C-alpha positions, -999 to 999 in steps of 0.1 A, spaced: -20 631 -705 -36 663 -714 -74 666 -720 -92 693 -743 -128 700 -748 -139 728 -772 -171 736 -751 -168 734 -714 -204 743 -712 -215 716 -735 -195 692 -714 -212 701 -682 -245 697 -697 -234 662 -711 -222 652 -676 -254 663 -660 -274 643 -684 -254 611 -675 -254 621 -639 -292 619 -639 -294 588 -657 -266 572 -632 -289 585 -602 -319 569 -619 -302 536 -625 -290 535 -589 -324 543 -575 -340 515 -593 -313 494 -582 -322 503 -545 -356 495 -552 -347 460 -563 -328 454 -531 -361 461 -511 -383 447 -535 -391 412 -519 -393 428 -485 -418 454 -497 -443 428 -514 -429 441 -550 -432 416 -576 -418 436 -608 -395 464 -611 -398 483 -645 -375 507 -658 -381 534 -686 -418 524 -696 -443 548 -689 -423 563 -663 -387 561 -652 -392 534 -626 -425 514 -620 -431 493 -591 -457 465 -593 -474 449 -562 -504 425 -563 -529 453 -561 -511 483 -567 -487 500 -590 -463 528 -582 -450 552 -608 -417 570 -601 -404 600 -619 -368 605 -608 -352 641 -611 -319 655 -602 -313 690 -600 -284 712 -587 -310 738 -569 -344 734 -557 -370 716 -576 -397 738 -591 -431 733 -609 -419 736 -646 -394 705 -639 -423 682 -634 -448 695 -659 -445 668 -684 -445 641 -656 -477 656 -640 -495 654 -674 -485 616 -680 -497 610 -645 -531 621 -654 -533 600 -685 -521 570 -664 -545 576 -637 -574 576 -663 -561 541 -675 -566 527 -640 -599 545 -634 -614 530 -667 -602 496 -659 -576 493 -685 -550 487 -658 -558 467 -627 -551 477 -591 -548 511 -578 -521 536 -586 -497 560 -568 -474 585 -583 -443 597 -567 -416 622 -577 -382 612 -564 -359 642 -563 -323 647 -550 -334 683 -540 -361 697 -520 -388 718 -537 -388 755 -540 -408 777 -516 -436 783 -543 -438 744 -550 -436 733 -515 -468 753 -511 -485 740 -539 -479 703 -530 -495 710 -495 -526 727 -512 -561 711 -517 -556 711 -554 -527 688 -554 -537 652 -564 -540 630 -532 -523 601 -549 -492 622 -560 -464 625 -536 -429 645 -536 -399 623 -521 -365 640 -514 -337 634 -487 -354 652 -458 -390 644 -466 -410 619 -446 -411 582 -457 -437 576 -482 -438 539 -486 -417 510 -476 -410 502 -512 -394 534 -517 -359 540 -506 -350 575 -492 -336 595 -520 -299 610 -519 -282 642 -525 -255 628 -546 -247 599 -566 -218 591 -540 -244 588 -514 -265 567 -538 -237 543 -544 -229 540 -507 -266 533 -498 -268 505 -526 -233 490 -515 -246 490 -480 -277 471 -490 -258 448 -511 -234 440 -481 -265 426 -463 -272 402 -490 -271 364 -476 -248 341 -496 -237 367 -520 -207 358 -542 -197 393 -557 -183 422 -535 -209 445 -527 -192 473 -549 -191 449 -579 -227 440 -574 -239 475 -573 -219 485 -605 -234 452 -620 -271 460 -612 -266 495 -625 -254 485 -657 -282 460 -659 -307 490 -654 -292 507 -682 -295 478 -705 -330 472 -695 -338 509 -701 -325 504 -737 -346 472 -744 -313 451 -744 -314 414 -735 -317 396 -709 -343 424 -698 -357 435 -731 -391 439 -717 -376 465 -694 -388 443 -663 -370 427 -635 -389 401 -614 -384 392 -579 -382 353 -589 -351 364 -607 -332 383 -578 -313 356 -562 -297 349 -597 -292 384 -604 -278 394 -571 -257 362 -575 -266 347 -543 -249 312 -541 -280 292 -531 -264 257 -541 -270 227 -520 -234 218 -510 -239 186 -493 -263 157 -499 -271 125 -480 -244 101 -481 -248 73 -505 -263 43 -487 -243 10 -486 -251 -13 -517 -262 -40 -494 -279 -24 -462 -288 -44 -434 -310 -29 -409 -302 -28 -371 -324 -44 -342 -356 -25 -337 -343 3 -360 -363 37 -359 -378 56 -386 -358 88 -397 -389 112 -394 -412 102 -365 -427 135 -356 -405 146 -328 -389 180 -330 -355 172 -320 -340 137 -318 -303 129 -306 -290 96 -320 -257 86 -302 -230 58 -312 -195 50 -315 -177 54 -347 -187 25 -367 -221 21 -351 -238 27 -386 -253 62 -378 -247 78 -412 -257 44 -431 -289 44 -411 -296 81 -421 -286 75 -456 -309 44 -461 -340 56 -441 -339 89 -461 -347 69 -494 -380 58 -477 -390 93 -460 -415 114 -476 -407 143 -457 -385 170 -470 -350 163 -460 -316 181 -458 -282 167 -446 -253 186 -433 -220 173 -417 -209 201 -392 -175 185 -382 -157 215 -397 -178 244 -390 -180 268 -362 -210 273 -341 -218 308 -349 -217 301 -385 -240 270 -381 -277 288 -387 -260 303 -420 -249 269 -432 -281 251 -424 -301 279 -441 -282 275 -471 -289 238 -473 -326 241 -467 -329 272 -490 -313 254 -520 -329 218 -514 -366 232 -507 -369 264 -525 -340 264 -550 -362 257 -580 -392 279 -566 -377 312 -573 -404 334 -561 -403 319 -524 -366 319 -526 -365 356 -534 -389 362 -503 -364 341 -480 -331 354 -492 -336 391 -481 -312 415 -476 -299 417 -442 -314 383 -431 -293 362 -407 -293 327 -410 -317 323 -379 -341 346 -399 -337 327 -430 -348 296 -413 -376 312 -397 -388 325 -433 -382 288 -444 -406 274 -416 -433 301 -423 -434 291 -460 -437 254 -450 -463 262 -423 -483 279 -453 -480 247 -474 -488 225 -443 -456 209 -447 -424 200 -424 -388 195 -430 -362 174 -414 -328 184 -410 -300 159 -403 -269 174 -387 -240 148 -386 -211 151 -360 -233 173 -336 -211 165 -306 -186 191 -320 -211 219 -316 -217 236 -283 -252 230 -271 -258 269 -268 -253 270 -307 -278 243 -311 -305 262 -290 -309 289 -316 -309 267 -345 -335 242 -334 -358 270 -321 -359 289 -353 -392 272 -367 -416 245 -354 -418 234 -389 -382 222 -388 -374 190 -372 -337 181 -365 -320 148 -360 -286 150 -345 -262 123 -351 -233 123 -326 -205 102 -310 -203 98 -272 -187 127 -256 -191 151 -227 -211 174 -250 -240 150 -252 -251 154 -216 -252 191 -222 -271 187 -255 -297 167 -235 -299 190 -207 -301 221 -227 -325 208 -257 -345 185 -232 -339 155 -253 -328 119 -244 -301 102 -266 -310 74 -286 -287 43 -294 -288 23 -324 -288 -14 -311 -265 -28 -337 -269 -60 -356 -291 -92 -344 -275 -126 -345 -295 -134 -376 -285 -102 -395 -249 -110 -388 -252 -145 -401 -268 -133 -432 -238 -109 -436 -213 -139 -430 -233 -160 -455 -229 -135 -482 -192 -134 -477 -190 -172 -475 -186 -175 -438 -196 -203 -417 -207 -205 -382 -237 -213 -358 -258 -194 -334 -233 -193 -308 -203 -184 -330 -220 -155 -342 -232 -146 -306 -196 -146 -299 -187 -123 -326 -213 -98 -318 -199 -97 -282 -163 -92 -294 -175 -64 -320 -203 -47 -299 -226 -57 -326 -215 -25 -343 -220 -30 -381 -191 -20 -394 -169 -41 -369 -191 -71 -374 -187 -65 -411 -150 -62 -410 -144 -94 -388 -163 -115 -412 -143 -102 -442 -110 -112 -423 -126 -146 -416 -134 -151 -452 -99 -138 -464 -77 -152 -438 -96 -180 -417 -113 -201 -446 -147 -184 -435 -146 -203 -402 -163 -177 -376 -151 -195 -346 -115 -194 -358 -115 -157 -362 -133 -151 -328 -106 -172 -312 -79 -152 -330 -95 -119 -320 -101 -130 -283 -65 -143 -279 -50 -113 -299 -32 -137 -322 -47 -121 -355 -25 -105 -380 -47 -82 -400 -55 -52 -379 -95 -46 -375 -114 -16 -384 -125 -18 -346 -88 -14 -333 -79 13 -361 -108 35 -352 -111 28 -317 -75 31 -306 -78 68 -314 -105 72 -286 -83 49 -264 -51 70 -269 -69 100 -257 -77 86 -224 -54 94 -194 -37 66 -176 -64 59 -148 -90 57 -178 -68 33 -198 -64 11 -166 -99 11 -159 -108 1 -192 -81 -26 -191 -91 -42 -158 -129 -40 -164 -125 -54 -200 -122 -89 -182 -158 -86 -174 -187 -91 -199 -214 -87 -173 -223 -54 -153 -205 -46 -121 -214 -22 -93 -195 8 -89 -179 -5 -56 -173 -39 -71 -154 -21 -101 -135 2 -78 -123 -30 -59 -112 -46 -93 -93 -14 -99 -77 -12 -66 -61 -48 -67 -52 -46 -103 -37 -13 -106 -38 2 -70 -61 29 -79 -78 47 -52 -119 47 -54 -116 85 -58 -96 82 -88 -114 53 -101 -147 73 -98 -133 102 -117 -122 78 -146 -156 60 -146 -174 94 -151 -152 104 -180 -155 70 -196 -193 72 -193 -195 105 -212 -173 90 -240 -196 61 -243 -170 36 -234 -190 25 -203 -225 12 -206 -249 20 -178 -274 -10 -169 -302 0 -142 -292 23 -115 -257 13 -106 -244 -14 -127 -219 -8 -159 -195 -24 -180 -171 -17 -208 -186 -14 -240 -181 -47 -260 -164 -28 -290 -139 -14 -267 -130 -43 -243 -104 -59 -270 -84 -27 -267 -87 -28 -229 -76 -66 -230 -45 -56 -252 -37 -29 -228 -39 -54 -199 -17 -80 -213 10 -54 -222 9 -41 -186 23 -73 -173 12 -106 -158 10 -92 -124 -19 -67 -132 -36 -94 -153 -36 -119 -126 -46 -93 -97 -76 -82 -119 -86 -116 -125 -85 -127 -88 -105 -94 -78 -132 -103 -101 -132 -140 -89 -133 -131 -54 -160 -106 -56 -183 -132 -76 -178 -158 -51 -187 -132 -23 -219 -122 -43 -229 -157 -55 -251 -168 -25 -273 -138 -28 -269 -132 -67 -277 -161 -88 -275 -143 -122 -265 -167 -147 -241 -144 -167 -222 -139 -133 -219 -175 -129 -203 -182 -163 -180 -152 -157 -167 -169 -124 -162 -201 -143 -141 -183 -167 -122 -166 -141 -116 -203 -124 -102 -215 -157 -82 -184 -163 -65 -186 -131 -59 -224 -133 -85 -230 -104 -97 -267 -110 -107 -277 -76 -133 -248 -72 -147 -259 -107 -151 -297 -97 -169 -285 -63 -194 -262 -83 -202 -289 -107 -220 -308 -77 -233 -275 -63 -271 -275 -60 -273 -238 -70 -252 -246 -100 -277 -272 -113 -306 -251 -107 -290 -226 -129 -278 -247 -159 -274 -282 -170 -238 -297 -165 -235 -298 -204 -234 -260 -205 -206 -260 -181 -186 -280 -204 -195 -257 -233 -184 -226 -215 -149 -241 -202 -142 -254 -237 -144 -220 -251 -122 -204 -226 
């Protein structure tokens, strides 16, 4: 398309005028990007001067000039006259704080003008600022030679904004347009003013809380010796199998905690992005409605760790703390957690995790010890059963707790199955689960089968053989059982034990004793039954023999009952009769308890 203009010289003058205004608007935009860091509270455009920067105890007045040649005195005569009038306003107290005047130019001063500004007659509160000049103030960006340079500088600043939604180029043109509108007294900045409080919204920094605490159960039942969520510890690590009620505990206790809280499920986030994600949650939750502090926190160029540090600094000023709950912490490398938890002493962290090899590294790296939720007590399980219409005595519920490991989800699910399929009789559902004759799959099986399926063959066999024992065995005893049941060598068994321990499948008691977690034992029993009668028989015989050998020196009541169960399972009636007349047995427990134990096998 052809373009025409009647007067090329007039066109050049028009272009120069608009270039000057655009340069000014871009410079004001650059001041906005630096405002919070420099302690500027307001940026004003086209009021007494082209740009005014307001600080708590000072006001900086900027006259912005663009010239194709060197700057000369006549270019700023009018500005110097206004500076004098404004200076008098401050001196006579009609304007608060001190004043400073700066002439911002894209070109250096000419020779004569350069001599003038270094002379004694030049006002001490008036400075000239151009691309090669020394820095004047941290609130003032270095001027640029061209508009292209200015745009690139603003784009680079916009690129460092945390949580920005707009592309940097788009944001710069948006700010330049808003400057033009404000200069013309057009809404939403008809007073020509931009405040630091509004910068996160103006910059379209997406500070929205993306996650909240999960909704607590409608009828929450506390676990045994349940801890508080915020107890003053800087870092806590709460570990439990899926179904242990970690998330329910957090969501319920959060309702009764006065500390500032934030929740983040980090299951799907990469370690390097963790600090940014947590910073967003905290900034939105704690300062989202307090714009001034939010503007100071979301500074251009700030990393996630720096934002967390800034949050901690403001909490310290208010003498406050905040607690951050990170769910699924086992999926993040311990090294990535270090920089996060070290960002501020005002931030406390509660890490929720499932047993895994990562847990030991987190404990060692952060210097913490894993806490366990202890599950439901007999009374709590009975209360849940009563609410579902189930019937059972203390021993029935104790039996159910052993089958489920006391994990709230599994206990609740088993009781629902009892109510729906076994007329609410707890002992019947326990018998069905133990004999593996139940028809409805339990939540316990569905959830833990994924864990079990990830084990290798030696690990599955270890769980299977040792699932027959509900009392702790020593490592040497457990190795004997595996050798006789599956012909596993002690070295292979020891490797399996180590891996099972990191997965939470093995529970440690004392120094050298352990057993399979009660919640995992039903899966082990199923595997053992499917492996064939010979393996089951061998495992029972191995447990029987080692218990008989240890009985003269170890009168543990639970071991005696386990031995009785092995006799019954193996059909060894004669030893039962002999034990019934044994003095040790009578010292341990009345004969009536033997009948109860045998009846339940």
